[in-house]
N, C-alpha and C positions, 0 to 999 in steps of 0.2 A: 478434493483437488485445489484450494486454496491455501492449508498449511502449507502441500507442497511446492505450491507456487512460488509464495512467500520465501519459503526454506531456499531454494533455486536460484532464483535472483539475486538474495544475499549471499550466496556462495559463488556462483560460478562465472560471474564479469568482473568483479571486484577482491582484491585479497584485504576484506577488512579487517580490522583492528581493532581495540579497545579502543575507545576515544574518538574513531573516524565518523563522520557524518553521513548520514541518510537522508535526500530529501523526497518527500513525494506526494501527488496530488492523489483524488479520490481515498484521502487516510481512514472516511468511518466504513469503508467498504471492509466484507470480510478479509478480503487479501490486506488492505489497509492496516486493520487491526493485526493480524497474522505478522506484520511486518515491525510493526509497534512495538509487541510482546517478545518477537524473539531479537530485535535490536537489544532492547533491555536488557533481556536478559545475559546475553554477549558484550554488553557493556559500550555499546556503538548508538550515537546521540541521533535522534530523529527531529527533524521541521517536517510539521506535515500540514497540507493544504486543504481543505475543505470548501463545498460551495458553502453561500451564505444561507442563512433561514431562521425563522423563528427563535427557534430554540438552541441557536449558536452555542449561547455562554455554557446551558447543561453538557453538550456535546462535547466543548472544549473539556472540561471537567472531566467527561468520561472518558477520552481520549488521552487525557493525561495521567487517570486511574489505574488503566493500563500501559502506562510506560513512559506516552508521547514528551517529550521535553520540550517543544513548542508546537501552538495549533494556531495556525491563523485564516480567516475567512480569503476564499480566492481574491478578492476587492481589494485586500492585504496585500497579495502576492506581490503587484510590480514593484509596490513601497521597498517589501523584503530582502527580496532578490535581488542580487548585486549589490545589497549595502550588508546587511548584518549577517545574511545566509548567502555565503557566497566561497565558499572552499568544502563542497561537500563532493565527497569521493564517486557517489553514486546517488542517480535520479532513475525514481521509478512510476512511469505516467501508464496511467489509464483511461486517460481524458481525451489527448492529444490538442488541436487547436494552439490558441496563444496561452493556455495554460501550459500544453510541453515546452513552447518557447522561453517561458520565465522560469519554469523547473531546469532548463538548459543554461538560465545565466548563471544560476546559484552554484554551477559546476565549478572546482578547481582545475588546475590543469592537467590533462588527460581524462578527466572522469567521463562517467559513462550512464548515458541516459537509457535506460533499457525503457519499451515501451511494450506492453501485454494486454493493452485496451485502447478504444476509441469510442467511449462515450456521449463525445461530443459529435461523434461525426464529421469530424470537419481534419484533415490535414493536419500533421504536423508542421508547425511551425519552427525555424529553427533560425538564431540568431546568428550574423555572417561573423562578428568581431571573435566570440567563444571558440566558433567551430574553425577560425584561422588561425588565432593569436594563442589559445590557450589547448589546439589539437584534441575537442572533447569528440567521442566515439558515439552512435547513435545503435543501438541493434535492439532488436526487435525477439520475445520471447512468447511460447507456448508449450505448456505443460505436457500435452497430450504427444507435440512432436519430440522432447525431450525424452520421453519414452520409450517413443520407435528409435530413436536418432542416437541418442548420446547417453540414456538410462541405462548401464551394464549392471548387473543384478547385484553385485555386491553395493555399489553406490543406493540402487534403490534399498534394500534391505537396513541399510547403515541410516537412510533419513527417514526408513516409517518408525525404525526403532528408537531413535531419537524423540520424533514427536511424538511415539506414540507415549514413550514415557512422559515428556513433559504436559498432555492431556493429562493423560493418569495419575498424574499429582497435581492438576492446576494451575499449573505455571503457563499453558497457552488455553486460552478459555475462549469459543466460541461466542457472538454477540447475541444480547438480549433478543428472545423469543415469546411471543405470546402464544397460548396453547388454549385451540378452539376445538370445538366437536364440527365433525364433516357438516351434518344441517346447517350449522351457523357458517358457511362457507361464505357467504355475500359478505358477511360483519371483518370474519378473518381478511378478508381480500379490500376490502375498505382500511381497515386497522394498519394493514401492511403498506398498501398507497399513503395513508397521512400519518406513519410513526416513524422517522429518522433511525434509521440504523435497528430498527424491531423486526426481526424475522417473525412470522406466524407458523405454528405448528398446526396442521390437522388431523385431528385424531378419530381413528374409527373403531367406533364400538362395537 
């Protein structure tokens, strides 16, 4: 689900070229990490926003290691959006609320913001200025709907072949994961809740 979601959002809404800029929130999510890695492979720059946390410096280093150009805490978002970050062709939103509004201010003329999640459980806020004077566009995306309404067979095959090849050669990597025995499920859940970006794999033996 996650690699195809990232792939389609980067391919279907804007004709991105090497050197273009993508901004996103929720950048340490599985989709966000796929976006970073795919953009790096294709020569597209990324500015990535994450929620503030105790291990922020470690997370910034981790995301830059997989290809992120810039990583900011959301608290820095208001300062950076519309300032240094203001000519993005594409914005990817999985949070909503004011976070989405800050992404929208980063867009260039006729830029597009794609919403594929709503983690904040708040409505999307849109800044009036860019919406009118930059003619920005807001769209939604759901990979399951793409499969049923727009995903013709040859496009699916081409996408999966490319993604499988990238994964096979280690160019597209999943988030780090911890390995736990099934009887240790309580510990695994606790670790998953407390470990930013670390997934837990339960092993049945």
